[in-house]
N, C-alpha and C positions, 0 to 999 in steps of 0.2 A: 290343101293338101291334093294331092293327084288322087283322082277316081279311078283308074286305073291299077290300082294296087292289087296283087293276088290275094285270093279271100280265102279265108281259112279259119274253121271252125276253134281249132284247138291252139291255145297261145302258150308258150314257153317262156320264162323269167328267169335264168341264167346267175345264179349270185355267185358268192366268194369261189374262184377256183373251174368255175364252169361257165366259160365265156364262148363256147360254139356248143353244136349239137353235131357230134359225127356221123350220126345217121341218117342227118338229112340230104335228100337226092334233090337233083333241078335246082343247085339251086342259085337263085336272084337275092340281089342285097337291094337297100333302096331306102337312101335318103330321105327323110320327109320333114316336114315342118308341119306342128299344129295351132290351133287356138291359144295354147298353154307351152309354147317353145316348142325346141328339139328334142327327140323322146334321148337317152342316153347312147344310142348308136343306131347304127343302122338297123334296120327293120330285113332277118333274115327271113326268107321266103323259101318252101319248100316242100319236099314230100319224103315222108317215110314210108316207106311200102306202101307207096302210092297215097296216102292217105294226107291233103293238105296239111302243112303245120306252118306257122312263127313262131319266131325266135327273136330276143331281146337279150343283150349281156348287160345286166342291171347297171352293173358299174363302168359297163363300156369295156371294149376291148383294151388288155393291156393294165384294168383294175384302174381309171382313172378319175374316178369319182366317190369322195366320201358318204357315207348314206346319206347325210341332210342335203347333199349336191345332186340326187338324185332326183329327173323329174320325174319324180311318180306321174303327176297328172297326163303327162306327154307321151310317158310307156302306155299306160292304160288306154289313153282317146287313140293313140295310134294304133293299138291292138283292136280297139273297137272299128273303127275304120277299117278294117280288114277285114272284119267279120268273127271277130271271136268272140265266141260262147262258153267256153270252157276254159278258163286260165289254171293252170299250174307253177307255183312258184317252188324252186330249189333255192333252199339257202343254209347256211350255216349257222349253227346255234352254240350256245353255251346249255349247259345241264345245272340244272338247281335243283335236282333231285338225285340222291346215291343209284337208284336203279338205273335212271337213263346213263348209260355208261357212255364215254367217247367210241365215235364209229355204231354207235345205235342210228337208228332214224326215228323219228316222232310225226305224226300226223296230227297236228294241235289242231283243237276244235273253238278254241277262245283264245281273246286276244284283250291285256291290259295297254292300252297306248301312254308312254311316258316320254313320248316325243313332242318336242316343243318347237321349231321352227320350220315346219313343212304345212302346205297349202293343203288341206284333206279332204277337200271337197272340190266339184266342178260347177257347183252351183251358187249363187249372189249375182250381182252386175244385171237384177231384175228378173229372176227364177228364184223360186224356194224350195227344195223340197227335202223332206227328212225321210231316212231311208231308215228301216229297223235293222240293227246289228245284232239282235239276239243270237241270232247264228251264223257269224260274219263265215263259216265255211260250211258250202255246200256236202249236206252228210251223204249223199250220194253218190259225187264225184270223190268223196274220200273215202267211200267204200269202192270203188272202184280205183283208187290208186292204189291201195293197201291190197288189194288181188292182184296187181302188180308189183306189188316188193314182193308178194307171198311167192309168184312163179318163178322168180331167179333161182338159178341150178343151184345143188348143194354147195359146190364150189365157192357161188356168190353169195349164201345166205347172209342177210342180215338180220338182228335182232329189231325187229318196227313194237312201237308202242303206242298204239291209236288212242288218241283225246289226250287233253293236257292244255296248259294255256301257255302261252307267248307271250311275254311281258317284252316289250318292242321300246329300247331307248334311244335317245337322239345319237349317241357314239359323238366323235368317233374313239373316243377313248374307254372303254373298260370299265366295269363297276369299281368302286370302294368298297370293302369288305364290308359295312354297314350297308349299303345298298344291296348287298346281294342277299345278305342276312337277312335285310328286311325284302327283299320278294320270295323268297324261300317262307318266310312266314305268312305270307299271302296264301301260300298252297300253288304257287306256279310251277310249273315247269321246267320252262327253259326260257332264255333269253336273245333276245337277236336285235339288230337295228333294222332292217329293211320291211318286215311286213308289214307295217302300218305307217303314212295312210295305203299301203298298197289295197291291203281287202278290203276298205273304207270306198275305195272307188273304184273296185271291181263292181261292187255291192251297186254304187250310184250308175255304173255304165250296165247292168244287167247282167253279168256273166258270174257263171258258177266259178267258185275260186276254191283250191284248196293249195293245200303246202306243203311240201316234204324237207321237213329239218332233219339236218344232217347233224347229231354230238361233234362236237371237235373238242370239247373241254367240260372241266367241272367250273368254268369261271373264276371267283377265288374265293370261295366259300369254302371249301372244303380243307378240313385239319391235316390231312395223309397225301395232298395231291399236289401236282405244281400248281403253281396260280398260269391261268391263261396270257399266253402271249400269241403277236399275232403269225410268229413261226409256227407255234405248236398247233395253231386253227388250222393255217393253210396245209400243215402237214397231214393233219389226220384226217382234214377234206377230201385231200388230193387220193387218200388210199380207195373212200367210198364215191370219188365222182364217177370212174369208170362204172361203177353198182347203178347210179345213178343213171349211166346213159340206158343201160340195157332198162331200167325203169320203162324210161320214156318210151323206148319202141314200142315194149308191150301195152303203156297207157295209152297210146295212141291207138294202137289196134284195138285194145278195148270198148275207147269212148266211141269211135267211129263205129264200134257193133252195137254197144247198147246206149248209145245218146241218152243220158243219164235225165230224168226231170231234176229240177232246178226249181225254187221258188225266186229264184234271183231272176229266171230270164223273163219277168213280168213285174219287178218289184215298183217301177215305176209309176205303175198305174194307179196304186194306192200311197204312193208316196209325193208327185210331185202336187203341190200347193196351188202354186202360180199357174192362171190361164194362160195355154198357146198365147192367145189371141191378146193377152196384156204384156207380152214381151218384145222388145225390140226385134229386128230379121237378125241379127248377129246371134243372139243369146237365143232365139227361138231356132237358129241354124245347129249350135251347137248341142239343144235341147234334141233337136228331133234324129242325129244322131246316136246321144246315148240310148231314145227311146226303140230303136231298131233290134 
């Protein structure tokens, strides 16, 4: 991977319907490779009000990748190569609770991972690490994100819910009714297909992680609401997309000013088990990047 990539402490992963950041200026695109393959799309590097930011369209521009096909490790590793310390995920989700209505936004603080086919760690091949995931979302970064949502002008205001559990499913199919009712019985709040293993990999890469989840539907559990469809989800998401762009503008400024402290930034100091001198050179090079 090139060593001349622009550096940015803030990374943005755009989900369904969010394939670009309109506010980015001084934009350059970088097609890169990583030890884990190519990212979903080019790295879009630029500035927002003079603050460096790097953006990746999670599904690729044109929405070409299924949730299972997203190269999660390549995306996070490429962002790490750009110096990202704060990672914001923008995602469409279904609601599992009555009070979380379509077009509301949620900042989850917990995850249940039901994905089955995804590589969920950078480690292996001679390197062992066990990162704690009790707090998968950085609470300080989530606080800053909530401040930015609250900063929306009156015309753009949305209902924000702090906390809650995101159930990550493999997809690409939506859940069965039995599954949807099961997730509700767990007390879960929202349902999506992409925040895992993303949050796990962000932790292994020592990035503070927070997700802005945009509710598009009630999945299929609600007895009086239309069952989820791709058309419905995208339609409702697009109504919030412009608001998400405004939130990101404010968020970038706040992160740059506040530089929130995160336990994630040094998590490998107590999680890496294998001594560096016991690794081969290729594995050690990967681990050295993750430890930066």
